[in-house]
KOLGULUM-275040 format. One record per residue (C-alpha): chain; x, y, z; residue number from 1. Coordinates in Angstrom, 2 decimals, decimal comma, m for minus. Each point is the difference from the previous one (the first is absolute). Example, Ala and Ser with C-alpha at 12.3 -4.5 7.8 and 13.67 -1.06 7.14 Angstrom:
2
+---+---------+---------+---------+-----+
! c !      c1 !      c2 !      c3 !   k !
+---+---------+---------+---------+-----+
! A !   12,30 !   m4,50 !    7,80 !   1 !
! A !    1,37 !    3,44 !   m0,66 !   2 !
+---+---------+---------+---------+-----+
END
This chain:
427
+---+---------+---------+---------+-----+
! c !      c1 !      c2 !      c3 !   k !
+---+---------+---------+---------+-----+
! A !   12,25 !   m1,17 !   m2,46 !   1 !
! A !    2,04 !    1,84 !   m2,58 !   2 !
! A !    2,30 !   m1,98 !   m2,08 !   3 !
! A !    3,44 !    0,18 !    1,74 !   4 !
! A !    1,91 !   m0,11 !   m3,35 !   5 !
! A !   m2,05 !    2,90 !   m1,42 !   6 !
! A !    0,85 !    1,81 !    3,21 !   7 !
! A !    3,56 !   m0,49 !   m0,09 !   8 !
! A !    0,44 !    0,86 !   m3,73 !   9 !
! A !   m2,64 !    2,99 !    0,26 !  10 !
! A !    0,63 !    1,83 !    3,37 !  11 !
! A !   m0,77 !    3,32 !   m1,59 !  12 !
! A !   m3,36 !   m1,18 !   m1,17 !  13 !
! A !   m0,57 !   m1,30 !    3,57 !  14 !
! A !    0,88 !    3,53 !    1,27 !  15 !
! A !   m2,50 !    1,53 !   m2,29 !  16 !
! A !   m2,75 !   m2,48 !    0,74 !  17 !
! A !    0,23 !    0,45 !    3,83 !  18 !
! A !    0,18 !    3,75 !   m0,41 !  19 !
! A !   m3,16 !   m0,01 !   m2,24 !  20 !
! A !   m1,70 !   m1,91 !    3,01 !  21 !
! A !    1,36 !    2,45 !    2,41 !  22 !
! A !    2,38 !   m2,42 !    1,93 !  23 !
! A !    3,53 !   m1,00 !   m0,05 !  24 !
! A !    2,06 !   m3,25 !   m0,18 !  25 !
! A !    3,41 !   m0,60 !    1,70 !  26 !
! A !    1,97 !   m0,46 !   m3,32 !  27 !
! A !    3,44 !   m0,08 !    1,85 !  28 !
! A !   m1,06 !   m2,89 !    2,30 !  29 !
! A !   m1,51 !   m1,89 !   m3,00 !  30 !
! A !    3,19 !    0,08 !   m1,95 !  31 !
! A !    1,97 !   m0,71 !    3,23 !  32 !
! A !   m1,80 !   m3,10 !    0,84 !  33 !
! A !   m0,04 !   m0,99 !   m3,70 !  34 !
! A !    3,62 !    0,26 !   m0,50 !  35 !
! A !    0,59 !   m1,85 !    3,35 !  36 !
! A !   m2,40 !   m2,92 !   m1,14 !  37 !
! A !    1,68 !   m0,32 !   m3,55 !  38 !
! A !    3,32 !    0,17 !    1,60 !  39 !
! A !   m0,95 !   m2,81 !    2,39 !  40 !
! A !   m1,17 !   m2,07 !   m2,90 !  41 !
! A !    3,30 !    0,40 !   m1,82 !  42 !
! A !    1,96 !   m1,05 !    2,85 !  43 !
! A !   m1,99 !   m3,04 !    0,59 !  44 !
! A !    0,12 !   m1,11 !   m3,47 !  45 !
! A !    3,92 !    0,39 !    0,13 !  46 !
! A !   m0,08 !   m1,97 !    3,04 !  47 !
! A !   m1,98 !   m2,66 !   m1,26 !  48 !
! A !    2,10 !   m0,45 !   m3,10 !  49 !
! A !    2,99 !   m0,14 !    2,24 !  50 !
! A !   m1,77 !   m2,61 !    2,30 !  51 !
! A !   m0,78 !   m2,04 !   m3,32 !  52 !
! A !    3,56 !    0,20 !   m1,17 !  53 !
! A !    1,28 !   m1,08 !    3,29 !  54 !
! A !   m2,44 !   m2,87 !    0,43 !  55 !
! A !    1,30 !   m1,46 !   m3,22 !  56 !
! A !    3,55 !    0,21 !    1,12 !  57 !
! A !   m0,86 !   m1,90 !    3,21 !  58 !
! A !   m0,97 !   m3,11 !   m2,01 !  59 !
! A !    3,39 !    0,38 !   m2,23 !  60 !
! A !    2,11 !    0,28 !    3,35 !  61 !
! A !   m1,69 !   m2,97 !    1,47 !  62 !
! A !    0,78 !   m2,04 !   m3,18 !  63 !
! A !    3,61 !    1,25 !    0,18 !  64 !
! A !    0,18 !   m1,21 !    3,55 !  65 !
! A !    0,76 !    3,55 !    1,31 !  66 !
! A !   m2,49 !    0,13 !    3,16 !  67 !
! A !    1,48 !    2,83 !    1,74 !  68 !
! A !   m0,56 !    2,19 !   m3,07 !  69 !
! A !   m3,54 !   m1,64 !   m0,49 !  70 !
! A !   m0,85 !    0,95 !    3,85 !  71 !
! A !    1,35 !    3,70 !   m0,56 !  72 !
! A !   m2,02 !    0,05 !   m3,12 !  73 !
! A !   m3,29 !   m1,39 !    2,12 !  74 !
! A !    0,75 !    2,80 !    2,70 !  75 !
! A !    0,27 !    2,50 !   m2,72 !  76 !
! A !   m3,62 !   m1,19 !   m1,39 !  77 !
! A !   m1,32 !    0,19 !    3,50 !  78 !
! A !    1,24 !    3,57 !    0,37 !  79 !
! A !   m1,55 !    1,17 !   m3,25 !  80 !
! A !   m3,29 !   m1,71 !    0,98 !  81 !
! A !    0,13 !    2,02 !    3,19 !  82 !
! A !    0,65 !    3,19 !   m1,99 !  83 !
! A !   m2,69 !   m0,73 !   m2,34 !  84 !
! A !   m2,62 !   m0,60 !    2,83 !  85 !
! A !    1,04 !    3,28 !    1,49 !  86 !
! A !   m0,37 !    1,92 !   m3,14 !  87 !
! A !   m3,26 !   m1,67 !   m0,90 !  88 !
! A !   m1,17 !    1,12 !    3,43 !  89 !
! A !    1,09 !    3,35 !   m0,82 !  90 !
! A !   m1,63 !    0,12 !   m3,37 !  91 !
! A !   m3,23 !   m1,04 !    1,72 !  92 !
! A !    0,26 !    3,09 !    2,42 !  93 !
! A !    0,60 !    2,41 !   m3,01 !  94 !
! A !   m2,86 !   m1,58 !   m2,25 !  95 !
! A !   m2,38 !    0,43 !    2,82 !  96 !
! A !    1,24 !    3,70 !    0,48 !  97 !
! A !   m0,34 !    0,56 !   m3,89 !  98 !
! A !   m3,39 !   m1,70 !    0,13 !  99 !
! A !   m1,42 !    2,27 !    2,82 ! 100 !
! A !    1,40 !    2,98 !   m1,77 ! 101 !
! A !   m1,82 !   m1,11 !   m3,22 ! 102 !
! A !   m3,30 !   m0,85 !    1,87 ! 103 !
! A !   m0,48 !    3,57 !    0,87 ! 104 !
! A !    0,59 !    1,29 !   m3,64 ! 105 !
! A !   m3,31 !    0,73 !   m1,50 ! 106 !
! A !   m1,08 !   m0,89 !   m3,60 ! 107 !
! A !    1,42 !    2,16 !   m2,85 ! 108 !
! A !   m2,77 !    2,24 !   m1,53 ! 109 !
! A !   m1,16 !   m1,08 !   m3,47 ! 110 !
! A !    0,70 !    2,41 !   m2,87 ! 111 !
! A !   m3,76 !    0,86 !   m0,17 ! 112 !
! A !   m0,39 !    1,05 !    3,58 ! 113 !
! A !   m0,09 !    3,78 !    0,12 ! 114 !
! A !    2,98 !    1,67 !    2,16 ! 115 !
! A !   m1,50 !    2,05 !    3,16 ! 116 !
! A !    0,77 !    0,51 !    3,49 ! 117 !
! A !   m3,23 !   m1,19 !    1,85 ! 118 !
! A !   m3,72 !   m0,71 !   m0,45 ! 119 !
! A !   m0,56 !    3,92 !   m0,94 ! 120 !
! A !    1,62 !   m0,89 !   m3,58 ! 121 !
! A !   m1,76 !   m3,01 !   m0,77 ! 122 !
! A !   m1,71 !    0,70 !   m3,63 ! 123 !
! A !   m3,65 !   m0,85 !   m0,34 ! 124 !
! A !   m0,57 !   m2,29 !   m3,27 ! 125 !
! A !   m3,77 !    0,12 !   m0,35 ! 126 !
! A !   m3,19 !    0,22 !    2,23 ! 127 !
! A !   m3,38 !   m1,97 !   m0,46 ! 128 !
! A !   m3,37 !    1,24 !    1,37 ! 129 !
! A !   m1,35 !    3,17 !    1,35 ! 130 !
! A !    0,07 !    0,56 !    3,68 ! 131 !
! A !   m3,66 !    0,54 !    1,27 ! 132 !
! A !   m1,30 !    3,38 !    0,60 ! 133 !
! A !   m1,64 !   m0,37 !    3,49 ! 134 !
! A !   m0,65 !    3,79 !    0,22 ! 135 !
! A !   m2,21 !   m0,02 !   m3,21 ! 136 !
! A !   m1,92 !   m2,81 !    1,70 ! 137 !
! A !   m0,63 !    2,09 !    3,06 ! 138 !
! A !    1,77 !   m1,83 !    2,77 ! 139 !
! A !    3,43 !   m0,25 !    1,77 ! 140 !
! A !    1,68 !   m3,43 !   m0,53 ! 141 !
! A !    1,20 !   m1,73 !    3,07 ! 142 !
! A !    3,47 !   m1,65 !    0,58 ! 143 !
! A !   m0,48 !   m4,00 !    0,07 ! 144 !
! A !    1,04 !   m0,13 !    3,45 ! 145 !
! A !   m3,11 !    2,02 !    1,08 ! 146 !
! A !   m2,22 !   m1,77 !   m2,44 ! 147 !
! A !    1,38 !   m3,41 !    1,07 ! 148 !
! A !   m0,68 !    0,90 !    3,81 ! 149 !
! A !   m3,28 !    1,33 !   m0,56 ! 150 !
! A !   m1,16 !   m3,18 !   m2,03 ! 151 !
! A !    1,87 !   m2,23 !    2,37 ! 152 !
! A !    2,09 !   m1,78 !   m2,49 ! 153 !
! A !    3,13 !    1,48 !    1,24 ! 154 !
! A !    0,98 !   m0,54 !    3,60 ! 155 !
! A !    3,11 !    2,04 !    0,92 ! 156 !
! A !   m0,53 !   m0,23 !    3,78 ! 157 !
! A !   m0,15 !   m3,38 !    0,09 ! 158 !
! A !    2,82 !   m0,70 !   m2,42 ! 159 !
! A !    2,26 !    2,08 !    2,42 ! 160 !
! A !   m1,38 !   m1,92 !    2,87 ! 161 !
! A !    0,92 !   m3,20 !   m1,40 ! 162 !
! A !    3,51 !    0,88 !   m1,61 ! 163 !
! A !    0,74 !    3,63 !    0,33 ! 164 !
! A !    0,17 !    2,86 !   m2,35 ! 165 !
! A !   m0,47 !   m0,63 !   m3,75 ! 166 !
! A !   m2,03 !   m3,11 !    0,44 ! 167 !
! A !   m3,80 !    0,17 !   m0,95 ! 168 !
! A !   m2,86 !   m2,43 !    0,22 ! 169 !
! A !   m2,14 !   m0,38 !   m3,04 ! 170 !
! A !   m3,60 !   m0,85 !    0,83 ! 171 !
! A !   m3,01 !   m1,08 !   m1,83 ! 172 !
! A !   m0,19 !    1,49 !   m3,45 ! 173 !
! A !    3,45 !    1,24 !    0,59 ! 174 !
! A !    1,52 !   m3,45 !    0,23 ! 175 !
! A !   m2,19 !   m1,31 !   m3,00 ! 176 !
! A !    1,22 !    2,97 !   m2,10 ! 177 !
! A !    3,76 !   m0,87 !    0,83 ! 178 !
! A !   m0,64 !   m3,45 !   m0,86 ! 179 !
! A !   m1,98 !    0,73 !   m3,10 ! 180 !
! A !    2,88 !    2,17 !   m1,13 ! 181 !
! A !    2,63 !   m2,68 !    0,41 ! 182 !
! A !   m2,20 !   m2,47 !   m1,85 ! 183 !
! A !   m0,64 !    2,32 !   m2,96 ! 184 !
! A !    3,58 !    1,06 !   m0,39 ! 185 !
! A !    1,30 !   m3,74 !    0,05 ! 186 !
! A !   m2,70 !   m1,08 !   m2,35 ! 187 !
! A !    0,87 !    2,87 !   m2,28 ! 188 !
! A !    3,61 !   m0,90 !   m0,02 ! 189 !
! A !   m0,69 !   m3,73 !   m0,70 ! 190 !
! A !   m2,28 !    0,85 !   m3,00 ! 191 !
! A !    2,93 !    1,87 !   m1,38 ! 192 !
! A !    2,51 !   m2,83 !    0,28 ! 193 !
! A !    1,29 !    0,31 !    3,65 ! 194 !
! A !    0,66 !   m3,25 !    1,81 ! 195 !
! A !   m1,35 !    0,34 !    3,73 ! 196 !
! A !    1,99 !   m1,14 !    3,10 ! 197 !
! A !   m0,82 !   m0,31 !    3,75 ! 198 !
! A !    3,43 !    0,22 !    1,63 ! 199 !
! A !    1,37 !    0,31 !    3,50 ! 200 !
! A !    0,07 !    3,54 !    1,65 ! 201 !
! A !    2,92 !   m1,03 !    2,18 ! 202 !
! A !    3,37 !   m0,30 !   m1,96 ! 203 !
! A !    3,66 !   m0,56 !    1,00 ! 204 !
! A !    2,71 !    2,62 !   m0,01 ! 205 !
! A !    1,40 !   m1,17 !   m3,63 ! 206 !
! A !   m3,37 !    0,57 !   m1,44 ! 207 !
! A !   m0,33 !    3,65 !    1,28 ! 208 !
! A !    3,55 !    0,49 !   m1,28 ! 209 !
! A !   m0,85 !   m1,51 !   m3,54 ! 210 !
! A !   m2,20 !    3,00 !   m0,77 ! 211 !
! A !    1,86 !    2,66 !    1,61 ! 212 !
! A !   m2,00 !    0,51 !    3,20 ! 213 !
! A !    3,22 !   m0,92 !    2,02 ! 214 !
! A !    2,54 !    1,18 !    1,24 ! 215 !
! A !   m1,27 !    3,72 !   m0,76 ! 216 !
! A !   m3,42 !   m0,05 !    1,17 ! 217 !
! A !    0,23 !   m2,26 !    3,01 ! 218 !
! A !   m1,63 !    2,41 !    2,30 ! 219 !
! A !   m3,40 !    0,16 !   m2,13 ! 220 !
! A !   m0,39 !   m3,80 !    0,44 ! 221 !
! A !   m1,72 !   m2,01 !    2,51 ! 222 !
! A !    2,03 !   m2,51 !    1,61 ! 223 !
! A !   m1,60 !   m3,32 !    1,21 ! 224 !
! A !    3,00 !   m1,01 !    2,35 ! 225 !
! A !    1,71 !   m2,67 !   m1,69 ! 226 !
! A !    1,86 !    2,07 !   m2,72 ! 227 !
! A !   m3,41 !   m0,17 !   m2,10 ! 228 !
! A !   m2,09 !    3,03 !   m1,17 ! 229 !
! A !   m3,58 !    0,73 !   m0,83 ! 230 !
! A !   m0,10 !    1,00 !   m3,52 ! 231 !
! A !   m0,43 !    3,75 !   m0,89 ! 232 !
! A !   m1,35 !   m1,06 !   m3,51 ! 233 !
! A !   m0,65 !   m3,16 !   m1,93 ! 234 !
! A !    2,66 !    1,25 !   m2,56 ! 235 !
! A !    2,35 !   m1,89 !    2,72 ! 236 !
! A !   m1,39 !   m3,34 !   m0,21 ! 237 !
! A !   m1,08 !    0,04 !   m3,58 ! 238 !
! A !    3,55 !    0,99 !   m1,56 ! 239 !
! A !    1,69 !   m2,36 !    2,45 ! 240 !
! A !   m2,03 !   m2,95 !   m1,17 ! 241 !
! A !    2,85 !   m0,38 !   m2,63 ! 242 !
! A !    2,79 !    0,82 !    2,32 ! 243 !
! A !    3,16 !   m2,18 !   m1,04 ! 244 !
! A !   m1,70 !   m1,21 !   m3,21 ! 245 !
! A !    0,65 !    0,00 !   m3,74 ! 246 !
! A !   m3,07 !    0,66 !   m2,03 ! 247 !
! A !   m0,60 !   m1,05 !   m3,67 ! 248 !
! A !   m0,33 !    2,92 !   m2,34 ! 249 !
! A !   m2,93 !   m1,54 !   m1,69 ! 250 !
! A !   m2,01 !    0,35 !    3,22 ! 251 !
! A !    0,64 !    3,80 !    0,35 ! 252 !
! A !   m1,59 !    2,20 !    0,77 ! 253 !
! A !   m1,54 !   m1,21 !    3,26 ! 254 !
! A !   m2,81 !    1,93 !    1,21 ! 255 !
! A !   m0,92 !   m0,55 !    3,91 ! 256 !
! A !   m2,40 !    1,42 !    2,33 ! 257 !
! A !   m0,75 !   m0,49 !    3,62 ! 258 !
! A !   m2,30 !    1,66 !    2,60 ! 259 !
! A !    1,51 !   m0,04 !    3,50 ! 260 !
! A !   m0,04 !    1,88 !    3,30 ! 261 !
! A !    3,13 !    2,41 !    0,01 ! 262 !
! A !    1,60 !    1,31 !    3,21 ! 263 !
! A !    2,25 !    3,21 !    0,05 ! 264 !
! A !    1,42 !    1,90 !    3,04 ! 265 !
! A !   m0,07 !    3,17 !   m1,88 ! 266 !
! A !    3,09 !    0,92 !    1,88 ! 267 !
! A !    0,60 !    2,99 !   m2,00 ! 268 !
! A !   m3,44 !    1,43 !   m0,38 ! 269 !
! A !   m0,78 !    1,83 !    3,47 ! 270 !
! A !   m2,66 !    2,52 !   m0,71 ! 271 !
! A !   m0,71 !   m1,05 !   m3,41 ! 272 !
! A !   m3,79 !   m1,16 !   m0,82 ! 273 !
! A !   m0,85 !   m0,72 !    3,59 ! 274 !
! A !   m3,61 !    0,25 !   m0,46 ! 275 !
! A !   m2,21 !   m2,52 !   m1,68 ! 276 !
! A !    1,38 !   m3,19 !   m1,83 ! 277 !
! A !    2,54 !    1,61 !   m2,38 ! 278 !
! A !    2,87 !   m1,28 !    1,67 ! 279 !
! A !   m0,50 !   m3,08 !    2,47 ! 280 !
! A !    2,49 !   m2,45 !    1,48 ! 281 !
! A !   m2,18 !   m2,79 !   m1,24 ! 282 !
! A !   m1,76 !    0,20 !   m3,15 ! 283 !
! A !   m1,32 !   m2,35 !   m3,02 ! 284 !
! A !    1,69 !    0,38 !   m3,35 ! 285 !
! A !   m0,22 !   m1,67 !   m3,20 ! 286 !
! A !    3,48 !   m0,15 !   m1,78 ! 287 !
! A !    0,96 !   m0,74 !   m3,55 ! 288 !
! A !    3,57 !   m1,44 !   m0,85 ! 289 !
! A !    1,74 !   m0,70 !   m3,09 ! 290 !
! A !    2,89 !   m1,81 !   m1,36 ! 291 !
! A !    1,32 !    1,10 !   m3,37 ! 292 !
! A !    2,86 !    0,01 !   m2,34 ! 293 !
! A !    1,86 !    3,21 !   m0,30 ! 294 !
! A !   m1,18 !    0,76 !   m3,47 ! 295 !
! A !   m3,52 !   m0,37 !    1,19 ! 296 !
! A !   m0,21 !    1,61 !    3,42 ! 297 !
! A !   m0,80 !    3,68 !   m1,03 ! 298 !
! A !   m3,07 !   m1,32 !   m1,88 ! 299 !
! A !   m0,94 !   m2,14 !    2,97 ! 300 !
! A !    0,20 !    3,17 !    2,33 ! 301 !
! A !   m2,21 !    2,02 !   m2,29 ! 302 !
! A !   m2,42 !   m2,97 !   m0,04 ! 303 !
! A !    0,16 !   m0,19 !    3,88 ! 304 !
! A !   m1,05 !    3,70 !    0,31 ! 305 !
! A !   m2,59 !   m0,45 !   m2,51 ! 306 !
! A !   m1,51 !   m2,84 !    2,18 ! 307 !
! A !   m0,29 !    2,00 !    2,98 ! 308 !
! A !   m1,45 !    2,90 !   m1,96 ! 309 !
! A !   m2,61 !   m2,30 !   m1,20 ! 310 !
! A !   m1,23 !   m0,87 !    3,33 ! 311 !
! A !   m0,35 !    3,55 !    0,95 ! 312 !
! A !   m1,84 !    0,87 !   m3,17 ! 313 !
! A !   m2,35 !   m2,81 !    0,69 ! 314 !
! A !   m0,53 !    1,41 !    3,74 ! 315 !
! A !   m0,54 !    3,51 !   m1,50 ! 316 !
! A !    2,80 !    1,54 !    2,13 ! 317 !
! A !    1,71 !    2,90 !   m1,34 ! 318 !
! A !    3,76 !   m0,31 !   m0,14 ! 319 !
! A !    3,37 !    1,21 !   m1,56 ! 320 !
! A !    3,08 !   m1,81 !   m0,79 ! 321 !
! A !    3,36 !    1,45 !    0,75 ! 322 !
! A !    3,56 !   m0,93 !   m0,64 ! 323 !
! A !    2,45 !   m0,20 !    2,95 ! 324 !
! A !    3,05 !    2,13 !   m0,38 ! 325 !
! A !    3,44 !   m1,41 !    1,14 ! 326 !
! A !   m0,20 !    1,63 !    3,27 ! 327 !
! A !   m3,34 !   m1,64 !    0,93 ! 328 !
! A !    0,74 !   m3,36 !   m1,36 ! 329 !
! A !   m0,39 !   m3,22 !    2,03 ! 330 !
! A !    3,37 !   m1,62 !    1,33 ! 331 !
! A !   m0,53 !   m3,15 !   m2,44 ! 332 !
! A !   m1,61 !    1,77 !   m2,87 ! 333 !
! A !    1,46 !    1,31 !   m3,14 ! 334 !
! A !   m3,20 !    1,38 !   m1,37 ! 335 !
! A !   m3,45 !    0,79 !    1,71 ! 336 !
! A !   m3,36 !    1,31 !   m0,88 ! 337 !
! A !   m2,35 !    1,04 !    2,97 ! 338 !
! A !   m3,69 !    0,05 !   m0,60 ! 339 !
! A !   m1,71 !    2,57 !    2,23 ! 340 !
! A !   m3,63 !   m0,05 !    0,85 ! 341 !
! A !   m2,15 !    3,08 !    0,67 ! 342 !
! A !   m0,85 !    0,38 !    3,75 ! 343 !
! A !   m2,34 !    2,89 !    0,83 ! 344 !
! A !    0,96 !    0,01 !    3,70 ! 345 !
! A !    3,70 !    0,89 !   m1,21 ! 346 !
! A !   m1,42 !    2,10 !   m2,89 ! 347 !
! A !    2,63 !   m1,68 !   m2,08 ! 348 !
! A !    1,35 !   m3,15 !   m1,39 ! 349 !
! A !    1,43 !   m2,80 !    2,11 ! 350 !
! A !    2,15 !   m2,93 !   m0,87 ! 351 !
! A !   m1,97 !   m3,31 !   m0,30 ! 352 !
! A !    2,37 !   m1,97 !   m2,33 ! 353 !
! A !    3,68 !   m0,15 !   m0,63 ! 354 !
! A !    1,29 !   m1,90 !   m3,17 ! 355 !
! A !    3,65 !   m0,61 !   m0,29 ! 356 !
! A !    2,68 !   m1,73 !   m2,14 ! 357 !
! A !    2,74 !   m0,95 !    2,12 ! 358 !
! A !    2,02 !   m1,52 !   m2,74 ! 359 !
! A !    2,51 !   m2,74 !    0,84 ! 360 !
! A !    0,38 !    1,70 !    3,55 ! 361 !
! A !   m2,14 !   m2,29 !    1,82 ! 362 !
! A !    0,97 !   m3,03 !   m1,85 ! 363 !
! A !    3,56 !    0,37 !    0,69 ! 364 !
! A !   m0,82 !    0,15 !    3,83 ! 365 !
! A !   m2,31 !   m3,20 !   m0,25 ! 366 !
! A !    1,96 !   m1,65 !   m2,72 ! 367 !
! A !   m2,93 !   m0,44 !   m2,70 ! 368 !
! A !    1,37 !   m0,73 !   m3,31 ! 369 !
! A !   m1,50 !   m1,11 !   m3,27 ! 370 !
! A !    1,34 !   m2,23 !   m2,79 ! 371 !
! A !   m0,65 !    0,68 !   m3,89 ! 372 !
! A !    2,26 !   m2,56 !   m2,11 ! 373 !
! A !   m1,27 !    1,52 !   m3,17 ! 374 !
! A !    1,44 !    3,43 !    1,00 ! 375 !
! A !    3,07 !   m0,31 !    2,11 ! 376 !
! A !    2,14 !   m2,56 !    1,97 ! 377 !
! A !   m0,24 !   m0,51 !    3,73 ! 378 !
! A !   m2,57 !    1,96 !    1,96 ! 379 !
! A !   m0,89 !    3,86 !    0,61 ! 380 !
! A !   m1,81 !    1,70 !    2,69 ! 381 !
! A !   m3,89 !    0,62 !   m0,41 ! 382 !
! A !   m1,58 !    3,30 !    0,36 ! 383 !
! A !   m2,54 !    0,42 !    3,02 ! 384 !
! A !   m2,78 !    2,16 !   m0,03 ! 385 !
! A !   m2,55 !    0,79 !    2,79 ! 386 !
! A !   m3,12 !    2,30 !    0,48 ! 387 !
! A !   m3,10 !    0,40 !    2,22 ! 388 !
! A !   m3,12 !   m1,16 !   m1,41 ! 389 !
! A !   m1,22 !    1,26 !    2,45 ! 390 !
! A !   m0,26 !    0,66 !    3,84 ! 391 !
! A !   m3,30 !   m0,31 !    1,12 ! 392 !
! A !    0,24 !    2,44 !    2,84 ! 393 !
! A !    0,77 !    2,98 !   m2,26 ! 394 !
! A !   m2,40 !   m1,07 !   m2,52 ! 395 !
! A !   m2,62 !   m0,34 !    2,37 ! 396 !
! A !    0,69 !    3,49 !    1,51 ! 397 !
! A !    0,00 !    1,44 !   m3,78 ! 398 !
! A !   m3,46 !   m1,72 !   m0,51 ! 399 !
! A !   m1,40 !    1,20 !    3,17 ! 400 !
! A !    0,94 !    3,67 !   m0,61 ! 401 !
! A !   m0,56 !    0,16 !   m3,72 ! 402 !
! A !   m3,51 !   m1,98 !    0,06 ! 403 !
! A !   m1,50 !    1,85 !    3,25 ! 404 !
! A !   m3,42 !    1,38 !   m0,13 ! 405 !
! A !   m1,43 !    2,99 !    1,94 ! 406 !
! A !   m1,72 !   m2,26 !    2,32 ! 407 !
! A !    3,30 !   m1,75 !    1,30 ! 408 !
! A !   m0,59 !   m3,04 !   m1,95 ! 409 !
! A !    2,46 !   m1,48 !   m2,56 ! 410 !
! A !   m0,93 !   m1,23 !   m3,42 ! 411 !
! A !    1,51 !   m3,26 !   m0,84 ! 412 !
! A !    1,89 !    0,04 !   m3,51 ! 413 !
! A !   m1,80 !   m2,40 !   m2,55 ! 414 !
! A !    2,81 !   m2,29 !   m0,54 ! 415 !
! A !    0,12 !   m0,87 !    3,89 ! 416 !
! A !   m3,66 !   m0,76 !    0,22 ! 417 !
! A !    0,16 !   m3,59 !   m0,87 ! 418 !
! A !    2,62 !   m0,39 !    2,56 ! 419 !
! A !   m2,06 !    1,91 !    2,74 ! 420 !
! A !   m3,14 !   m2,36 !   m0,59 ! 421 !
! A !   m1,83 !    2,66 !   m2,15 ! 422 !
! A !    0,43 !    2,96 !    2,74 ! 423 !
! A !   m0,11 !    3,18 !   m1,89 ! 424 !
! A !    0,22 !    2,35 !    3,00 ! 425 !
! A !    1,86 !   m0,03 !    3,28 ! 426 !
! A !   m2,12 !    1,56 !    2,72 ! 427 !
+---+---------+---------+---------+-----+
END
């Protein structure tokens, strides 16, 4: 959530930020509500001062024996209390409306975020690896959905039978590969200083709100029936581990990771990536989350991207890194790098990791602060960061397509073989 004081004092900056994101905000309603709220506060304070003064008079009147005047003063106090109660109820209504308006405002893009209208204007930062030349090897590569079906490791029909479209059963070496990837990702992150968690995958409404999934993206979330939700990413639970807490600056930065099932309705993705395991309603993903000071969060974002790149390099998968422009930036992010892996079936790069610095946007919603007595008095909001490190499904698809052989088998990348019981080829 944005700082209300900043919004009040810099409405033109908010206009520009929303315009760069191809959206708008109701500036007039914000100031109308904000002015009403402040007017109510002033009126309440004036009434409270009058009540305090009148209350003092009651004692004096009682001492003087003027009971009638004292009773009149008491009646005046009761009337003031009624007025204050009505005004406080009005203030609650105004603040609820103001909070609802603010909850729908996305984060302000960071100065390092390129300005652009949509994904077509995302600048490429760098590439690693060279896509395999299958033509030079004399065979036509297959898509992972065909490879997986022929090898019996991906079962789309049974997934659909069990749960509907965009659910897949992983079988045999497919299930083992998914598990191997998750273990490899987690072990790598742990070796690089991340702390692992196994969190719940069902969360309360306020937890989804804390990271910005609600209220804007409620249609994409799976409800469980008791105003709880299945998590769309472990970012939700890892970030909210410290909701309502004050951290110590000496403990920052904190690096957290978790591998969890993730659930997404994909309400706005009709017709996109309908084949294979690129866009599923249920998938496994290893997530990275960081808590940092404002002074160090930029460096923490760069190191988070490097962490995801390291894993792809160890797997030998060609990729590129792009910087999301303002028109393609996620709701809670102020700056984002996407890593896209090469997929022969698309003959292009496809997103496999998204690493974002959210600044203090999520911390304001979840009320996560830190204290540093050596630098300032009181507390400040931390900066939160999150990134995929990585999703097992998309990584599996990339391995299957990039490591396929002319006979339809799939070579297992060397770094995964210890996690696959020494298996070198899936056949």
